[in-house]
C-alpha positions in Angstrom: 51.9 19.1 -21.6 49.5 16.8 -21.0 45.7 17.8 -21.3 43.1 16.6 -18.7 39.7 17.4 -19.0 37.0 17.6 -16.0 33.4 17.8 -16.7 30.9 17.8 -14.6 28.0 15.4 -14.6 25.6 15.1 -11.5 24.3 11.6 -13.0 23.9 8.5 -15.0 21.5 9.8 -17.7 23.0 8.6 -20.8 22.9 11.4 -23.4 23.8 14.2 -19.9 26.8 11.2 -19.8 27.4 10.9 -24.0 27.2 14.7 -24.5 30.1 15.4 -21.1 32.6 12.4 -22.3 32.4 13.4 -26.0 33.0 17.5 -24.9 35.9 16.2 -22.6 37.5 14.0 -25.6 37.6 16.8 -27.8 39.1 19.4 -25.4 42.1 17.0 -25.5 42.4 16.5 -29.3 39.2 14.6 -30.5 38.4 11.1 -31.0 40.1 10.7 -34.2 43.7 11.6 -32.3 42.9 8.5 -30.8 41.0 6.2 -32.9 41.2 5.6 -36.7 38.5 3.9 -38.7 38.3 0.1 -38.0 40.6 0.4 -35.1 40.5 -3.0 -33.0 39.3 -1.4 -29.6 39.6 -3.1 -26.6 37.8 -1.5 -23.5 39.6 -2.2 -19.8 36.9 -1.1 -17.4 37.2 -2.0 -13.9 35.6 -5.1 -12.9 37.6 -5.5 -9.3 34.1 -7.6 -8.4 30.9 -9.0 -9.3 28.7 -6.2 -7.2 26.0 -4.1 -8.3 26.2 -0.4 -9.8 24.8 1.3 -7.0 27.8 -0.4 -5.1 30.1 2.0 -6.7 33.3 -0.7 -6.9 32.6 -0.9 -10.6 32.8 1.1 -14.0 29.1 1.9 -14.4 27.6 0.5 -17.3 26.5 4.0 -18.1 29.7 5.5 -19.0 30.8 1.9 -20.7 27.7 2.5 -22.7 28.3 6.4 -23.8 32.0 5.0 -24.7 31.4 2.4 -27.0 28.6 4.7 -28.8 30.8 7.4 -29.2 33.3 4.8 -30.6 30.8 3.2 -33.1 30.9 6.0 -35.1 34.8 4.8 -35.6 34.6 1.6 -35.5 32.2 -1.3 -34.9 35.5 -3.5 -34.0 35.1 -3.3 -29.9 35.4 -5.4 -27.0 36.0 -5.4 -23.4 37.1 -7.1 -20.8 39.1 -7.7 -17.3 40.7 -9.5 -14.7 38.9 -9.2 -11.4 40.7 -10.1 -7.9 38.7 -13.4 -7.7 36.3 -15.4 -10.2 35.9 -14.5 -13.8 34.8 -11.2 -15.8 32.2 -12.2 -17.1 30.7 -12.7 -13.8 31.3 -9.0 -13.2 29.8 -8.2 -16.6 26.9 -9.5 -15.4 26.3 -8.1 -11.8 27.2 -5.1 -12.4 25.1 -4.7 -15.5 27.5 -3.8 -18.6 26.9 -7.7 -20.0 23.4 -6.3 -20.9 24.4 -3.0 -22.5 27.4 -4.8 -24.6 24.9 -7.6 -25.8 22.6 -4.8 -26.3 25.6 -3.1 -28.7 27.1 -5.8 -30.2 30.1 -5.7 -28.4 32.0 -8.8 -27.9 33.2 -10.0 -24.7 36.9 -10.4 -24.4 38.5 -13.0 -22.1 41.3 -12.8 -20.0 42.3 -15.9 -18.9 44.4 -16.8 -21.4 47.9 -15.6 -20.5 50.8 -14.1 -22.7 54.4 -13.4 -21.6 56.2 -10.0 -23.2 59.5 -8.7 -22.3 59.8 -4.9 -21.3 63.3 -3.7 -21.6 62.0 -0.2 -20.6 60.6 -1.4 -17.5 61.8 0.2 -14.1 61.0 -2.4 -11.8 59.7 -5.1 -14.1 61.2 -6.4 -17.2 59.1 -9.1 -18.0 54.9 -9.3 -17.3 52.1 -11.8 -18.1 49.6 -10.2 -19.7 45.9 -11.1 -21.4 46.4 -12.6 -24.6 43.7 -10.1 -25.8 45.9 -6.7 -24.6 48.3 -8.0 -27.1 46.2 -8.5 -30.3 44.0 -5.0 -29.8 45.1 -2.0 -31.9 43.8 1.1 -29.3 42.8 0.1 -25.1 40.6 2.5 -24.0 40.9 2.4 -19.9 37.8 3.1 -17.9 38.5 3.5 -14.3 36.8 4.4 -11.4 37.6 6.8 -8.8 37.9 5.1 -5.2 40.1 5.1 -2.1 42.0 2.4 -1.6 43.5 0.8 1.3 46.7 -0.4 0.0 47.6 2.6 -2.4 45.2 5.7 -1.0 43.9 6.2 -4.1 42.8 4.1 -6.9 42.3 5.1 -10.8 43.7 5.5 -13.9 47.2 3.7 -13.3 46.0 0.7 -11.2 43.2 0.2 -13.9 45.9 -1.8 -15.9 46.3 -4.1 -13.2 43.7 -6.1 -14.3 45.4 -6.7 -17.5 47.3 -10.2 -15.6 45.3 -12.4 -15.6 43.7 -14.7 -12.5 45.7 -14.9 -9.7 49.2 -13.7 -10.9 47.9 -10.3 -9.6 48.5 -12.0 -6.2 52.0 -13.2 -6.7 53.2 -9.5 -7.4 51.7 -8.3 -3.9 54.4 -10.9 -2.6 57.0 -10.4 -5.1 56.6 -7.0 -4.4 55.7 -5.8 -0.5 57.4 -2.5 -0.8 54.1 0.1 -2.0 56.7 2.0 -3.6 58.0 -0.8 -5.6 54.7 -2.4 -6.2 53.7 1.5 -7.4 56.4 1.4 -9.9 55.4 -1.8 -11.1 52.0 -0.7 -11.9 53.7 2.1 -13.9 55.2 0.2 -15.8 52.2 -2.2 -16.3 50.8 0.9 -17.7 53.3 2.1 -19.9 53.8 -1.7 -21.5 49.7 -1.9 -21.9 49.9 1.7 -23.1 46.2 2.8 -23.5 45.8 5.6 -25.5 42.8 7.0 -23.6 41.4 7.4 -19.9 37.9 8.0 -19.0 37.3 8.2 -15.3 33.9 7.3 -13.8 34.1 9.9 -10.8 29.7 10.8 -11.2 29.5 8.2 -8.2 33.3 7.5 -6.2 33.7 5.1 -3.7 35.1 6.7 -0.2 36.6 5.0 3.0 37.3 1.4 3.3 37.8 1.5 -0.4 38.2 -0.8 -3.6 35.3 -2.8 -2.3 33.9 -2.1 0.7 33.8 1.8 1.2 31.2 4.1 0.2 29.3 5.6 -2.3 30.1 9.0 -2.6 28.8 11.3 -5.2 31.5 13.5 -7.0 29.8 14.1 -9.7 32.8 14.2 -12.2 34.0 12.6 -15.4 37.9 13.0 -16.1 39.6 12.3 -19.2 43.1 12.3 -20.4 45.5 10.0 -22.6 48.2 10.6 -19.2 47.0 8.5 -16.8 49.4 10.3 -13.8 47.9 13.6 -14.9 44.6 12.5 -15.0 45.4 10.6 -11.1 46.9 13.8 -10.2 43.5 15.8 -11.0 41.4 13.4 -9.5 43.8 13.6 -6.4 42.5 16.9 -6.2 39.2 16.9 -6.5 39.4 14.5 -3.8 41.4 16.9 -1.5 44.1 14.0 -1.2 48.0 14.9 -0.8 49.1 13.4 -4.1 52.6 12.3 -1.6 50.3 9.8 0.1 49.5 8.3 -3.3 52.7 6.1 -4.7 51.9 5.6 -7.6 51.7 9.6 -7.8 54.7 10.1 -6.1 56.7 7.6 -7.9 55.0 8.8 -11.4 56.6 12.2 -11.0 59.8 11.3 -9.1 60.6 9.0 -11.8 59.6 10.9 -15.0 56.3 9.0 -15.8 54.8 12.3 -16.1 55.6 16.1 -15.2 53.1 17.9 -12.7 54.4 21.3 -13.5 53.0 20.4 -17.2 49.3 19.2 -16.4 46.7 21.5 -18.2 43.2 21.3 -17.1 40.5 21.9 -19.4 36.7 22.4 -18.9 34.6 22.9 -16.0 37.7 22.7 -13.4 38.8 20.9 -10.4 37.0 23.8 -8.1 34.0 22.7 -10.1 33.9 19.5 -8.5 35.6 19.9 -5.5 34.9 17.5 -2.4 37.2 18.8 0.9 35.4 15.9 3.0 36.1 12.6 1.0 36.9 9.9 3.6 40.5 8.0 3.3 41.2 5.0 3.4 43.1 3.6 7.2 45.9 5.8 8.6 49.2 4.6 8.8 49.1 1.9 6.0 51.7 4.0 3.8 53.8 4.3 7.1 54.3 1.1 7.9 54.7 -0.5 4.4 57.5 2.6 3.5 59.8 0.3 6.6 59.1 -3.3 4.6 62.5 -2.8 3.2 64.1 -2.3 6.3 61.6 -4.8 8.4 64.6 -7.2 8.4 66.2 -5.3 11.4 64.6 -6.4 14.7 64.1 -3.3 16.2 61.9 -1.8 12.4 60.3 -5.5 12.6 58.5 -4.5 15.8 57.8 -0.8 14.9 56.9 -2.2 11.8 54.2 -4.8 13.5 53.4 -1.7 16.0 52.6 0.8 13.0 51.1 -0.7 10.3 46.9 -2.0 10.4 46.7 -5.3 10.4 43.3 -6.9 8.9 40.8 -8.4 11.4 37.6 -10.6 10.9 34.5 -8.7 12.2 33.0 -12.0 13.5 29.5 -10.7 13.3 29.7 -10.2 9.8 31.7 -13.1 8.5 29.8 -15.8 6.4 32.8 -18.2 5.9 33.2 -17.9 2.9 36.1 -18.6 2.4 36.9 -15.6 -0.5 39.8 -14.2 1.9 41.8 -17.3 2.1 41.4 -18.3 -1.5 42.8 -14.9 -2.2 45.8 -15.1 0.3 48.9 -14.9 -1.8 51.6 -16.2 0.6 52.4 -19.5 1.6 52.0 -20.5 3.9 48.4 -18.7 4.2 48.3 -16.1 6.0 44.6 -17.0 7.8 42.8 -20.3 7.3 39.9 -22.8 8.3 42.3 -25.1 10.1 42.1 -24.3 13.9 38.5 -24.3 14.5 36.7 -25.6 10.8 35.3 -24.1 8.2 31.3 -23.5 10.8 34.1 -20.7 12.2 35.4 -17.7 10.7 38.9 -17.9 9.4 42.3 -17.3 11.8 44.7 -15.1 11.1 48.5 -16.2 11.3 50.4 -12.3 11.1 53.5 -13.2 11.3 53.2 -14.8 8.0 50.8 -11.9 6.6 52.3 -9.2 4.4 50.0 -6.7 4.5 49.1 -6.3 1.2 45.1 -6.2 2.4 43.9 -8.5 -0.7 41.4 -10.4 2.0 40.1 -7.2 3.1 39.8 -5.6 -0.2 37.9 -8.5 -1.7 35.7 -10.0 1.0 32.3 -9.4 -0.3 30.6 -9.0 3.2 32.5 -6.0 4.5 33.9 -8.6 7.6 37.4 -7.6 7.3 38.8 -4.2 8.4 42.1 -2.8 9.6 43.5 -1.9 12.9 46.8 -0.7 14.5 47.8 -2.1 17.8 47.5 1.7 19.3 
């Protein structure tokens, strides 16, 4: 039986958040079940991009502080880290406010830039990974995901948070290698099993809806969700925001492949209904349908249908500042967009025949200048 604790928490007051998280952990077995005296604990927040806490892109610093305060009753050997989609984790920590909290509490930053190759014979999709060295060195990993919508996976949460354990631009290589979204999601499930966080504490007090995971809008959900089972936690989170779990490939594949059992999830605490949101805005429709045809796209008729159904990234020129982030993160060769046609005084131009619809450009655009559109 996988226990998932849902605790209602309506603001980021430190004492309220700490009390809620402690209650949630107690409800699923207590901190002693997950952390031993003097364990080397690594916290893995969501550091997608350098944004302020109010933007709801990253794990909130108060959630981070509350977790550290609880852990320091067991161990002082605590560090934190992540590899964002672009830039350095330390820059995200500084911008989000976590760096200030970490310095105050004497929590060290773990650099995720150094890669370590590991084999994973139990993998369903992947039998080996390149992960950040601090992952391998920790006794206990605690994942601190943020509840957000996501253009590719519909929702991002506990499972996908471990994607940041892969250093730097190696993450983009998986979009190229695994264009089918179910294969990609199975890889995420394998990675999560390999990294093996002992505990997941999701920040859903202020979530993100719509054009997530970076360019959506903050949305109050007032929930802290805690479990030792990432798939079970994400399932409960999906029910809180009224998403069909079958539209979330990490959940669909997680249950199908036996990473968790939907029938054996026990919700404890305040329950789903206490925080349920019925009008949480979803990402652009059609992504899942189109990407499900990816494996068949070698057939001309399917390829044409695929090109019609799946949304394509489009630059809104009035918002574009020509920063080049979208070009830098594009994983394909030749690039699906570049400055070659008009130069860097103009927005980049897309070459859709090269585009694999990974949406890295949309996900990481710092100015909300890229939107997803279909032909009809």
